[in-house]
N, C-alpha and C positions, 0 to 999 in steps of 0.2 A: 410765455415763460413756462418751462418744463422743470419741475421738481421731483426728484426720485431718491429714495433711500436705498443704498446698495444693500444694507443688512436685511431690510424688509423684503426687498426683491429676491434675494437669495433664499430667505425662508419660504416665501410665497412659492417659488419655483420648485424647492425641494418638497413642499407639501403636494404641489400639482403632480409631481412624479410618482410620489408615494400614493396618491389617489389613483393614478392610472395602473399601478401595480396591483392595488386593491381590487380596482374593477376587472382586471385580467383573471385574478384569482376567483372573483365572484363568477365570472363568466364560465371559467373552467369548471368550478363546482357545480353550477347549473347545468352545464352540458353532460357531466358525468351523471348527474341525477336523471336527465332527460333521456340518455342513451344506454345508461345502466354500465358504461365502461370508462375506465380511468385512462385508457390510451385510445384516442379517437383519431389522431393524426401522428405523423412522424415528429411533430414539434413537440408532442406531449412526451415521448420517450422513443427515440428512433430504434435503439436496439431492442427494447421490449416488443415494439410493433413487428420488427423483423422476425424476431424469434417466434412470436404469437403466429404470424401469418404461415411461417413454415410448419409450425405444429398443427395448425388448422389443415394445412395441404396434407400432412401425413394422415391425419385423422379421417379426412374425407376419402383418401385413397384407400384406407382400410375398411371403411364403412361400404364403399363401392365393392371392394373385394369379398366382403361378407354376403353381399347380394350374389355375386358370382358363385360363392361357395354354396349358397343355399340352393341355387339352381342345379349345381352339381349333385348335391344330395337328393334333390327331388328326382333327377334323372336316374341316379343309383337306385333310389327306392322303387321307382317304376320297374326297372330292369329286374330287380331282385323278386318284386312281386310276379313278374310274368315267368321267371325262372322256377318259382315256387309252384306255379300252375303247371309248367311243364314237367316238373318232378312229380306231381300228382298223376299227370298222364302216363308218365313212365311206370308209375306204381300200378296203374290199371293194365299196362302192357305186361307187366311182370307176372301179376296174378293170373292173367289169361294164358301167359306161356307156362307157368306152373301146371295149371289144369290140362293144357294141351299135352303135356309130358306125362299125364296119367295113362297107363296102358289100357284102362277101362273105357276110355273116350273113343268115339267112333270118328271116321273121317268127317261125317257131316257135323259133328260136334266141334271138330277142330276147324272146319270151315267157317262155322260161326264166330269162333274165337279169333280166326285170322281176320275176318270183316271187322271185328270190334277193334283189333289192333291197328287195322289200316285207318280206322276212323280216329282212333287216338292219335296217330302219326299225322293225319291231316290237321287235327285240332292243334297239335303243337306247331305245324308249320303255319298255320293261320296266326297263331300267337306271336310267333317270331317275326312275321311279316307286319303285324299292326302295332308291335311295340314301338312307339316313337316319342321323343321330346323335342317340341319346337321343329317339327319336321325331319328330325334326324333319327334314322333307325338305330336302335340300341342294341339289337341281338342278331341281326343278319350279317354281321361282318363287312358292311359296305361302309361305314363311317369311319373307321379306323380309331386311332386313340383320340380321346377328347382333353384337350389342354384347358384347365381351369386356372385362371389367374387370381390370386388371393389378395392382391394389393401390395404385396412385397416380394413374392415369388409365385412359382407355378407348381401345380401339381397336375397328375394325369389319371384320368379314368380310361383303363386300358380296353381295347377292343374286345368285345364278347361274341364270338361267332357261335351261336347255338345252333345254327343251320349246318355247320360242318359237323358239330358234336353228334347230331342225330342222323347224319347222311347215311350210315350203315343200316338204319332201321327202315330205309325206303324199301329194301328188298328182304327184310326180316320176314321169315315164313314158318309158321307153326301148323300148317294144314296137312303136312306129311306125316311120316312115321314118327312117333313120339320119342322113340329111341334115338332119332337122328337130330333132334331139335338141340340147338346150341344157344347159350345165352350170352355169348361173347360180345356180340353187336350190342345187346341190351345193357351189359355190364359196363361197356366202354361209354355208351351215353350217359349212363348213371354217373360215372366218374368224371366226365368232362363237364357235366352240368353242375356237379357238386364243386369241382374246382372253381368254375365261374362264380358261383354263389360266395364261396370263400373269398375270392379276390374282391368281389363287389363290397362284401361285407368289411373287408380290410380297409378299402378305399373309402367307404362310408364313414368308418371310425376316424380315419385320417382327416377327412374333410370336416366332420363335426368338431374334432380338436382343433383345427385350424380356424374354424368358425369362432369358438370360444375364445381362442387366443387373440383373434382380431378384435373381437368386441370388447375384450377387457382392456386391450392396449389402446383402443380408440377411446374408451371411456376415461382411462388415465391421461391420455393427451388432451382431451377436451378439458378435464379437470386442470390440467397444468396450463392450458391456454386460457382458461377462465381466471387463473390466479394472476397470469400476466397482464390480462385486459380488464377483467371486471372490476367494477368500482366497489369500494367499501361504502355502502350507503351511510353508515353512522359517521365515517369520517367526512364524506362528501357534504352531508347536512351540516355538521359541525363546521367545516370551512365555509359553507354558505352563510350560516348565521354569524360566524366570526368576522367575515369579510364585510358583512352588512352592518355590524356594529363598528368596526373600523372605519368603514366608509363614512358612516355617519358622524363619527368623531372628526374625521378629516374635513368633511364638509363644514363642520362647525369651526374648525380651525382656520380654513380658508375665509370663512365669513368673519371671524374675529380679526384676521390679519387685514383684510380689506377695510373694515370699519377702523381699524387702528391707523391705516395709512391715510384714510378720509380724514380722521380726527387730526392727524399731524398736519396735513395741508391746511386744514381749516385754522388751526392755531397760528400757523405762519403768516395768515393773511389778516389776523385780527389785530 
């Protein structure tokens, strides 16, 4: 014989359902505490997870772009340092040239000055040929413009051809008559190198500004992503404790219902 109370059965099932809900809440709170995130799967919050992943993608792109920019800044600094050395060598050539234009200097004196100038030109050429970044020549005009991708857009380090800038110095001669010495080739080289340094300085400033913008934006995006995903530990702990208390109460209710059902059956057979 089967005896069943519809009322008690409905109450029992309702308590079971609520107990399952409480268990799910407890599991979710436990996962939040273990992972540190309130959104671990699409089931937690599909929209928040989608937005969070898009934000993370943008932040990572900007961070990688910042690395690209830092390489560009390094290359520009190396090129500028080399151009500074070239400017120093041009200064040596200028001093020797001014001396050679002195009418009191002899031809042998000017020959010594010419030899010193030729050595300075050789030093400049050596500097130009040796200046590289990651096997790319920076000052001989062979690399062309260098594109730097910043993560959201591109910027360019323009080609610097210092070899062409000092080409006229290859035949620059101060060994003859001091009255016939012209500084045109030297002035042209000075002007070209100065323009290159100005260009590189502007590019470095632009790259530095882009680097700062990237980092600030990536930091803000990371903060926004954290707000979407990261768990509030106080709330998670509260939910964990609350669901534990509710779960214990529900277990007690289930136990009481089962005992009540057993007592009812027992009385019916007395």
